[in-house]
C-alpha positions, 0 to 999 in steps of 0.5 A: 500500500502506498503512503503519501509523502510531503516534500518541500522543494525550493523554487529552482529545484521544483522548476527543474523537476517540473520541466523534466517531468513535462519532458517525460509527459508525466506530472511532477508527483509521478516523476518524483515517485519514479525517481524515488522507486528507481533510487530505492531499487539502486539502494537495495541492489547496493545493499545486496552487493555489500552483503554478498561481498561480506559473505565472500570475504568471510568464505575467503578467510575461513577454511570451514566456510570454503569447505562448506561452500565446496560441498554445497555447490559441487553436485553429486553424480546421479544415475549410473556412472560410465 
């Protein structure tokens, strides 16, 4: 569910954003919502990447973690072996 947000912009910033919105054929509110959603996706991806780096750093520094990853990610043969 969406929640309204109130934002105070100075006249110059508002005029710039209104022009950009008009260029895209949308209203200012829609344009600001699109900007916010895009930034939220960017922030989310950055957090995921940072968490992935932390996991990779941990794995690289831990023999036990490397062994676990090797056993967890190496598939076991299935069916008859030739």
